[in-house]
C-alpha positions as CSV (number, residue, x, y, z in Angstrom):
1,N,102.6,98.0,84.2
2,E,104.7,99.0,87.2
3,N,101.8,101.0,88.8
4,E,99.6,98.0,88.8
5,K,102.3,95.5,89.9
6,Y,103.2,97.5,93.0
7,K,99.9,99.3,93.8
8,V,101.3,102.7,93.1
9,L,99.0,105.6,92.2
10,V,100.8,108.5,90.6
11,Y,99.5,112.1,90.5
12,S,102.3,114.7,90.7
13,E,105.9,115.1,91.8
14,N,107.4,118.1,93.5
15,F,111.1,118.9,93.7
16,D,110.7,122.4,95.1
17,G,112.4,121.4,98.4
18,W,113.7,118.0,97.5
19,N,115.5,116.1,94.7
20,D,116.6,112.6,93.9
21,N,120.2,113.3,94.8
22,L,119.0,114.3,98.3
23,T,117.1,111.1,98.5
24,K,120.3,109.1,97.6
25,M,122.3,111.1,100.1
26,K,119.8,110.5,102.9
27,E,119.6,106.8,102.1
28,A,123.4,106.5,102.3
29,I,123.4,108.3,105.7
30,E,120.5,106.4,107.1
31,I,121.9,102.9,106.4
32,N,122.7,102.5,110.1
33,N,119.9,104.7,111.3
34,H,120.9,107.8,113.2
35,P,119.8,107.7,116.9
36,I,117.5,110.7,116.4
37,D,115.7,109.0,113.5
38,T,115.3,105.8,115.4
39,S,113.8,107.8,118.3
40,S,111.6,109.6,115.8
41,V,110.0,106.4,114.7
42,K,109.6,105.1,118.3
43,L,108.0,108.4,119.4
44,C,105.6,108.3,116.5
45,Q,104.6,104.7,117.5
46,Y,104.1,105.9,121.0
47,I,101.8,108.7,119.9
48,L,99.8,106.2,117.7
49,D,99.4,103.9,120.6
50,T,98.5,106.6,123.0
51,Y,96.4,109.1,121.0
52,V,95.0,106.9,118.2
53,N,95.0,103.2,119.0
54,K,91.9,102.4,116.9
55,K,92.0,99.2,114.9
56,D,91.7,99.5,111.1
57,N,92.2,103.3,111.1
58,I,93.7,104.4,107.8
59,I,97.1,105.9,108.1
60,L,98.6,108.0,105.4
61,E,102.3,108.8,105.8
62,I,103.7,111.6,103.7
63,G,107.4,111.4,103.1
64,C,108.1,107.7,103.9
65,L,111.8,108.1,103.0
66,N,113.6,104.9,104.2
67,G,110.5,102.9,105.0
68,E,111.4,102.2,108.6
69,L,108.2,103.6,110.0
70,T,106.4,101.9,107.1
71,R,107.7,98.6,108.2
72,K,106.8,99.2,111.9
73,I,103.2,100.1,111.1
74,I,102.7,97.2,108.7
75,E,104.1,94.7,111.2
76,N,101.8,96.1,113.9
77,K,98.8,94.9,111.8
78,R,96.5,97.2,113.7
79,Y,96.2,99.9,111.0
80,Q,95.6,100.2,107.3
81,Y,98.7,101.9,105.9
82,I,99.2,104.0,102.8
83,G,102.6,105.4,102.0
84,S,103.3,108.5,99.9
85,D,106.0,110.8,98.7
86,A,106.5,113.6,96.2
87,S,109.3,111.6,94.4
88,Q,108.6,108.6,92.3
89,I,112.0,107.1,92.7
90,N,111.6,106.6,96.4
91,V,108.0,105.4,96.2
92,F,108.7,102.6,93.7
93,K,111.6,101.3,95.8
94,L,109.3,101.0,98.8
95,A,106.5,99.6,96.7
96,E,108.8,96.8,95.5
97,K,109.8,96.1,99.1
98,F,106.3,96.2,100.5
99,K,104.4,94.6,97.6
100,D,101.0,94.3,99.3
101,T,101.0,97.9,100.5
102,P,99.4,100.8,98.5
103,F,101.6,103.9,97.8
104,I,100.8,107.3,96.3
105,V,103.0,109.8,94.5
106,F,101.6,113.2,95.0
107,D,102.4,116.8,96.1
108,I,100.3,117.8,99.1
109,T,100.2,121.4,97.9
110,Q,98.5,120.1,94.8
111,N,96.2,117.8,96.7
112,P,94.3,115.7,94.0
113,F,91.8,114.3,96.5
114,K,88.4,116.0,96.7
115,N,87.4,114.1,99.8
116,N,89.1,113.2,103.1
117,I,91.0,109.9,102.8
118,C,92.6,109.0,106.1
119,D,92.1,108.9,109.9
120,V,95.8,109.6,110.7
121,L,98.2,111.7,108.7
122,I,101.9,111.4,109.5
123,M,104.4,114.1,108.3
124,L,107.8,113.6,109.8
125,N,110.5,116.1,108.6
126,V,108.4,117.1,105.6
127,L,107.0,120.5,106.2
128,E,110.4,122.3,106.2
129,H,110.9,121.0,102.6
130,I,107.7,122.8,101.4
131,N,107.8,126.4,100.4
132,D,104.2,127.2,101.1
133,D,103.8,125.4,104.5
134,D,100.5,127.1,105.3
135,L,99.0,125.7,102.2
136,A,100.4,122.2,103.0
137,L,98.8,122.3,106.5
138,N,95.4,123.4,105.1
139,Q,95.6,120.5,102.6
140,A,96.6,118.2,105.5
141,Y,93.4,119.2,107.3
142,K,91.3,118.4,104.2
143,L,92.9,114.9,103.8
144,L,91.9,113.9,107.3
145,N,88.5,112.4,108.3
146,H,86.4,114.1,111.1
147,K,88.4,114.1,114.4
148,G,91.4,112.7,112.5
149,T,94.9,112.9,113.9
150,L,98.0,114.7,112.5
151,I,101.4,113.6,113.7
152,I,104.0,116.1,112.6
153,E,107.7,116.6,113.2
154,V,109.8,119.7,112.2
155,P,113.3,120.9,112.9
156,A,113.3,123.2,116.0
157,G,115.1,126.5,116.5
158,K,114.3,129.1,113.9
159,I,117.4,131.2,114.5
160,L,119.7,128.1,114.1
161,Y,119.0,127.8,110.4
162,D,122.4,127.2,108.7
163,D,124.3,125.6,105.8
164,Y,123.3,122.1,107.1
165,D,119.7,123.1,106.6
166,K,120.4,124.6,103.2
167,E,122.1,121.5,102.0
168,L,119.1,119.4,103.1
169,L,116.9,121.9,101.1
170,H,115.1,123.1,104.2
171,F,113.2,126.3,103.7
172,R,113.2,127.0,107.4
173,R,113.4,125.8,111.0
174,Y,110.5,126.4,113.4
175,N,110.1,127.7,116.9
176,S,107.3,126.1,118.9
177,K,105.0,129.2,118.9
178,E,105.2,129.5,115.2
179,I,104.3,125.9,114.3
180,I,101.5,125.9,116.9
181,K,100.0,129.1,115.4
182,K,100.2,127.6,111.9
183,L,98.4,124.5,113.0
184,L,95.7,126.4,114.8
185,N,95.2,128.7,111.8
186,A,94.7,125.5,109.7
187,G,92.0,124.4,112.1
188,F,93.8,121.9,114.2
189,L,93.6,121.4,118.0
190,I,96.9,120.6,119.8
191,E,96.9,117.4,121.9
192,K,100.6,117.0,122.6
193,I,103.8,119.0,121.9
194,T,107.2,117.7,122.8
195,H,110.8,117.6,121.4
196,L,113.4,115.1,120.3
197,G,117.0,115.7,121.2
198,F,116.3,117.3,124.6
199,F,119.6,116.0,126.2
200,T,121.7,116.6,123.1
201,Y,120.4,120.1,122.5
202,P,123.3,122.0,124.2
203,I,125.8,120.2,121.9
204,F,123.6,120.8,118.9
205,F,123.2,124.5,119.7
206,L,127.0,125.0,119.9
207,I,127.5,123.2,116.6
208,K,124.8,125.3,114.9
209,L,126.5,128.5,116.2
210,F,129.9,127.2,114.8
211,N,128.3,126.6,111.4
212,K,127.1,130.2,111.2
213,F,130.7,131.5,111.3
214,F,132.7,128.7,109.5
215,K,132.2,126.9,106.2
216,I,132.3,123.1,106.4
217,K,132.6,120.8,103.4
218,N,130.1,118.0,103.1
219,I,128.4,119.4,106.2
220,V,125.5,116.9,106.3
221,E,127.5,113.8,105.9
222,N,130.3,114.9,108.3
223,E,128.0,116.0,111.1
224,T,125.7,113.0,110.8
225,K,128.7,110.7,111.2
226,I,130.2,112.6,114.1
227,S,126.9,112.7,116.0
228,N,126.2,109.0,115.5
229,N,128.3,107.8,118.5
230,L,127.8,105.9,121.8
231,L,127.3,109.1,123.9
232,I,124.5,110.4,121.6
233,K,122.9,106.9,121.4
234,F,122.9,106.7,125.2
235,L,121.3,110.2,125.6
236,F,118.6,109.2,123.2
237,Y,118.1,105.9,125.0
238,I,117.4,107.9,128.2
239,E,115.0,110.1,126.3
240,L,113.0,107.1,125.2
241,K,111.9,106.7,128.8
242,L,110.4,110.2,128.8
243,F,108.0,110.0,126.0
244,K,105.1,110.6,128.4
245,L,106.5,114.0,129.2
246,N,106.3,117.1,127.1
247,L,110.0,118.1,126.7
248,P,110.3,121.9,126.4
249,F,113.1,122.1,123.8
250,G,115.2,120.0,121.6
251,I,116.5,119.4,118.0
252,R,113.1,118.6,116.6
253,T,109.5,119.6,117.6
254,V,106.9,116.8,117.5
255,I,103.2,117.6,117.7
256,C,100.1,115.5,117.8
257,A,97.0,117.5,116.6
258,K,93.4,116.7,116.0
259,K,91.1,117.9,113.2
260,N,88.5,120.1,114.9
């Protein structure tokens, strides 16, 4: 039985804002890890070390696509890690790679757990793929233990939603006030809010405006390749030194919140 062999618990799948073709496309793009995704993992690690840092805390990651953060947390050996996704195909690939790590296939909007199950919940680039994001945040709150920590990352700039987002099956982008309000309404307290892509934002903004007026074929693949260059890598390298700061704008909004 594959579920027993690889420690996979299967509840429900959800392809409302995702599909297996998108998984394969993202995997192909992320073979060499885009600088913003590398920075995303490092910023998440920084938040864990700064705002959590409690040994044996149970971490549940929702949407552990390429397993890079999975690997980093497991290698840290400080936390108990559980990976999850709403797609079986991705979970079983990771379960085969990390055989001693438990994984769950479930849709957070159909939360099968009656009790809270984790101390830390990580949702990086997940919420924009969920149609009912308010329900997802309410369920995230229920999954967390008392005083638990939510680390969430979403695409920034609501007015910059374009064909790139549509191809990635994003339902939306967020402005900071909107995502903060949604988190507060779900019961969370905000501990830190910052952004990824602070220095590259002017270039990103111009590209987004261009996309609104011109159609580009294979927009995700082409723009990802173009933006994965030495200049962009250097700008993100500089940004790595500023994790202590709360950067006011950028390509993605990153928030650390606590269960009240």
